[in-house]
N, C-alpha and C positions, 0 to 999 in steps of 0.2 A: 504494500500500499504506499502511496506517496505521502510524505509528511504533511503536505497541505490538505490532502483529502482526509487523512486521519484526524487532523485538528477540526475540520469541518464536521466530520461524522460525530466526534465527541461533543462538539457544540450543539449538534442536533439532538443527541441522546441525553445530555445533561438535564434539560428541563423535565424529561420523563423520569429520570432517576430521582430528582427532587420531589416529584409528585408521587411516585409509586413506592419509594422506599422511605417510609415515614419516620422510622426510628433513626435518630441522628447518628448514634454510634455505628449501627449497621450500615447506614448510608456512607459514613466515612470509610469503613472497611471495604465495602463494595467499590466505592469510587477509587480508592487507592489501588486495589487489585486490578480494576479495569484500566486505570491509567498506566500501571506497570505493563500490562499487555500491549496497550497502544504504543508505549515508549519502546518496548521490545521490537515493535514493528515500525520504527523510525518516525514517530510523531515527536515534534519538538515541544517539550513541556512549556516553554515560554509562550507558545501559541494558544494555550488553553488556561494558563495560570490566572488570567484576569477575568475569566468568566464569572467567578464567584469566590469569596473567601474560603468556602469549604473545599473548592478544587485546590486552591493554593495550600491549604492545610493537609489535604490528602497527598499532594506532591511532597510536602515536607516530611510526612510520615514515611515515605518510601525513600527518603534521603536526597530529594531534589530541591535545591534552594533556587528560587526563581526571582529573587530580588536583584535587580540590576542597580549597581551604584555607578555613578559617573566617576571619572578619574578624580575630580575635585572632592566629591563625597568620600571616596576611598581615602584620599589624602587627609581629610578632616578626621576620619575614623582612626587612621594610623597615628595622627598627631595626638589625639586624645589618649590613645593607648601609650604613646611615648611619654606623656606627662608623668606617668608612673615610673619612668626609668630611674635607675640608681644614680646615674651620672648627671650632675648638675647641667653640664653643657647640653645634654640631650633634652633635658626638661626645658631649658631656655630656648633651644632651637625649635622645639615643638610649639611653645608659646608664641614665638615669633611667626612661625609658619602658619598658624591658625588665622592670623589676620589677613593673610594672602589667600588662603584656600576657601574660607567660609563664604566670602562674597561670590565665589565661582560655583558654589553648590547649586543643585537644582532648585532648592528652596532655601535661599540664604537666611531668611527669618528663622525658620525652624532650626537650621544649623547653628545659627548664632545663639539662640536660646539654649540649645543643647550643650554648646561648649562653654558658655559663661560660668556655670557652676564649677567646672574643672579648672578654669582659669582663676576663679576666685579662691579656690583651694590652694593654688600655687602662691597666693599672696602670703601664706604662712610658711613658705619654704625658707630654710635657714640661709640660702645663698641669695645675696642682694641682686645679682644679675638675673636670676630666675624670677624674682618678685617684680623687677622692673620690666622684664619682657612680658610677663603676664599682664601687668598694669597697662602697658602700651597697647596690647592686643584688646584688652577690655575697653579701653578708650576708643579704639577704632571699630570695634564690633557692636557697641551699644546702639549706634544709629542703624545698623543693619537689622538688629532685632527690633522690629516694629512694636512689639508688645512684650514687655519684660514682666514676668510674674512678680508679684509683691514680695515673695520670699527671696528672690534674687536681688531685688531692689534693696531689701533690708541688709543683705550681705554687702552690697555695694556701699551703702551708707557706713557700715562698720569698717570697710576697707579704706574709707576716706580718713580714718583716724590712724592709719598705718604709721609706724615709727620712722620709716624711710620717707623723707620729704618728697622725693621724686615720685614714689609710688602713690603717696597720698594726693599729690597734685594731679596725677594722671586719673586717679579714681574720681576726684572731685570734678574734673573735666568730663569724665564719662557720665556722672550723675547729671551735670548741667545739660549735656547733650540729650540724655534720656528724658529729662523734664521738658526740654525744648520741643522735642518731637512728639 
């Protein structure tokens, strides 16, 4: 079977599965088994993943991840992971890189809101270079995050009292930008 024909056939059958297999657990198991059969016959799972969240969950249960991340989003994910590095230079580099990659993400607002807590955590880092890099990225990313949750704003305000004057100034500038937007 051609991969496109298989995807079309599954798309035609899926509404019947939803209607006729009423028990959700059984529908999940049946869908996963059917998807495995289709995949074994050259269907591309990405062609059917967006039909329904249940289809995506069934694909995941057979070990097929269908989330596509753009290069920028992958870079953001990698940087957030690198923030936990043991080397201070790696943490500082990750903090610096985030201000460049977040605006390039598919949804910059969502990406900014996601990384701000990690950057705020870096303000407690014992290495001044890391704190300053995090503060600079926070200052640059606050305008990208169109709506900052109150919990993050409270942590920003606490960061404005940082003992490092450079860090405190950058955080105050971030707060001013957030309140202006």
